[in-house]
N, C-alpha and C positions, 0 to 999 in steps of 0.2 A: 511730577518728576521732570527732569530735564530730558530733552530730546537727544537721540544718539549723537547727532552731529555736534552738539554742544559739549559732549563729554569725551569722545575719542575719535581717532582716525582709523586705527587698524587693530584687529584682533588676530593673534597667532594661536592656533589650536595645535597643541603638541600631542600627537597620538591619533591614529586613524582607525581605532577600534569602534565598538558599538557606540559609546558615548561621544567620541570625537565626531563621528559621522552624524550622529543624531543632532548634535549642536550645530554642525555645519549646515545640515538641511534646514534646521530651524531658522538660522540666520538668513539663508538664501530664500527659502520659501515662505516661512511665516513672517519674517522681518523685512523681506525685500531688500536685503543689504546688497550693496555694490560688491561683486566678486573681487574687485581690486582692493577692497578693504579687509579681505580675509586671507590669512596665510595659514598653511598647514604643514607641520613638521611630521615626518614619518620615519620609520626605522629602515625601510628598504626603498631603493630607487624605483623599483617597479610599482610599488604602492603609490609613491609620489606621482608617477606618470598616470596611474589610474585615476587618482583624485583630480588631477588637473584636467584630464580628458572628460571625466564624468561631471564635474561641478564647475569647471571653468575658473578655478582659483589657482593661485600660485602655490605650489607644493614642492618640498625639497626633503631629501633624506638627511640634509645637514641643517638641523634646526637652528644652529648658531648663526647661520647666514640670514635667518628670517627675523629673529626676535628683536634685533636692534631697531626695527621699524615699528614695532608693536607698542600700543598703549596697554593692552591686556595680553598676558600669556596664560592661556588656559591649559592646565596640565591634566590631560585625559589619559593617565598612565596607571599601571599597576602600582600599588603602594610601595613595593620593594624597590621600585626604580626612581621614586620621587627625589630623594636626597641627591642621588648621583646626577640626575638630569638638571636639577636646580643649580647644583654646584657648577656644572658645565656651562649652563646658559647665563647665569647671573652676571658675569663680567661683560656680557654683550648687550645687556638691557640698558635702555635709557633710564636715567635716575628716577623719572616720574612713573615708569611702567610698573604694573601690578601683576604679581603672580596670583593665579586663581587655581586651586587644586580641588579635584573631585575625588581624590583617593580616600577610601575609608580607612580610619584608624591613624592617619598621618596628621599630627597636630600642627597648629600654627607654629609652635616652638620648634618642631622638627624641621619645618620648612625654613624658618628664620635662621636656624643653625647652619643651613647650607647656602643661604642667600646673604645679601648685604644686610648689615644690622638694622638699617632704617628702611628696608624695602617694604612697600605696601603689599599686604597679603590678604587674601580672602579664601576661606575654606568653604566648599560647597558639598552638599550631599543630595544629589538628584536620585530618582528611581527610574526603573525601566519603562513605565508608562510615558515617560518623556518622548519615547519613540513615536507615539501617536498623538502628541500634543496634550496629553492628559496627565502629565507628571506632577510630582511634588518635589520641590527643591528647597532646602534650607541653607541659608548663607550665614557664616560666622566671620565677620571681618576682624583683622588684626588691628593693633593700635595705630598703625601708620596709614591705614586705608582711609582715603578722604570720603566725604559725603558724596561727591560726584561719582567716585569709583564704586561705592556701594550701590548707588542708584543705577549705574550702568550695569552692574552685575545683576541686579534685580530685573532690569529690562531684558537683558539677554536671556535669562532663564524663564522669564514670563512667556517667551515664545514657545516654551515646551510645557507649560502648565502653570500651576500655582507656585508662589514663592513666599517664603517667610524669612525673616532675619532674626536669629537667636544668638545668645551667648554660646561660646564654644563648649561650655560645660554640659550642654544638652545634646551634643552631637552623637554620642554613643547611643542614647535613647532614640534619637532620630533615625539612626542607622537601623536599630532593631525594629522600629515601627514602620516607617515609610519606605525605607530601602529594602528591607527583608519582607515587609508586609505583602507585596504583590504575590510572592510565592505562597504565602498562607492562603490568600484569596483564590489563587488558581486551584489550590487543593479543595477549597470550599466549593468552587464552581464545578470541579470534577465530581465531587461527592454529590452535589445537588443533581448533576446530570445523571449519575448512576441511579439516584433515587427515582428520577423521572423515567429512566429506562425500565427499572424494576416495576414501575407502575404502568408500563405499557406504551410509553412514548418512543418513537424512533430516536436514536442517539443524536442525530444532527439537530432535530427539533428540540430535544431536551437540553442540549448544550446552548442553543440560541436563547431559549427561555431562561436558563440559569444565568447566563452572562448578562443579558439585558436586565434581569431582575436585580442582580448585584449592582450594576451600573446605575439603574434607576433609584435604588435605595440609597446609594451614596450621594446621588444628586439631590435627593430629598433632604438629607442631613445638611448638605452644604447650602442649599438655596432657602430652606425654611428656617434654618438656625435653631430648630427644635432639638431637644435631647433625643438620642436614639431610643431611649426607653419610652418616651411619649409617642414617638412614631410607631414603635412596636405595639403599644397599647391600643393605638387607633386601628390596628389590623386584627386585634384579638377580641373577638366577640364571646360573650358568655356561652359556655358549653359547646364552643365551636371547634373546628378541626385545627385551627392555628394554636390555640392554647393547649390542646392535647399534644400536638407535636413539640411545642416549646418545653413542656414538662419532660418529654422524652429526651430532648437535647440537654436539659439541665441534669437529668439522671446520668448522662454521659459526660458531665462536667465540661461541656464545650466552652463555656465562658472562661473557666479557669485555665483550660488547656491553651486557648488562644492567648490569653494574657501572659501565661508563663512562657509561651513561645517568643513573644516580644521581649520579655525579660532575658531569656536565654540568648537571643540574638544580640541584645545590647551588651550583655556581659562578654560575649565573644568578640564584639567590635572593640571593646576596651582592651582585649588581649591581643589584638592584631599588632599593636605597637611592639609588644614583646617578641612576637613572632618575627617581625621585620628586623629587630635588632639582632636576633639570633640567626638570621638567614644569611 
């Protein structure tokens, strides 16, 4: 991949909520970016002052005054606000600048309709573990996004965890799996913790054991490249406690319930566009 300096000069982050601040911290702490190359647009003047004071970057409640300098404009906004903000900012962007949106359910076509016809666009779907550098982000570039812009977006979000580039047709499924998925796993961790407490462990100890076990199991899948079923079988000895417990979980249809949960979240993500149009 190209180095940052070869690709861009400045990034404007529009929105100072959880994802906006997560990206800002990633650039400054994980990426070692020069604060002078980062701009932040906020809704309120007091928030802009807070951002400048805390992070040492230039921030303003008038995003239009910032974006003309940016090579990348990252839209960390609620889905319902994307079209309006893009329409307001688009006339102020340099012709080569790229919009990058992290809003669920807002398609590249939706953004293009509010922007210049030939504007470079990239859609991103990160998840909340990005806050601790263990996130998963999927990027879907529009037809006018250049190779260097796609590589730059990959490098930016790589500061927050893993990154994949997929066609936009997969984004609803991505939203259902990796964006909603952490909530499913928090429920799993909570349930494992309750099981530990029921078996006599102090809750704090049980929660640490459960969380570390989930994290370690995920790391095993990623680092070994083995199918989860093979890793499961390696833990499951004949007539042992693990196989006994697994059969009980199968009785409760845990596998089907989790899979259907992802499917339901993906279906809901597909419906967000209709909700936005009616709002």
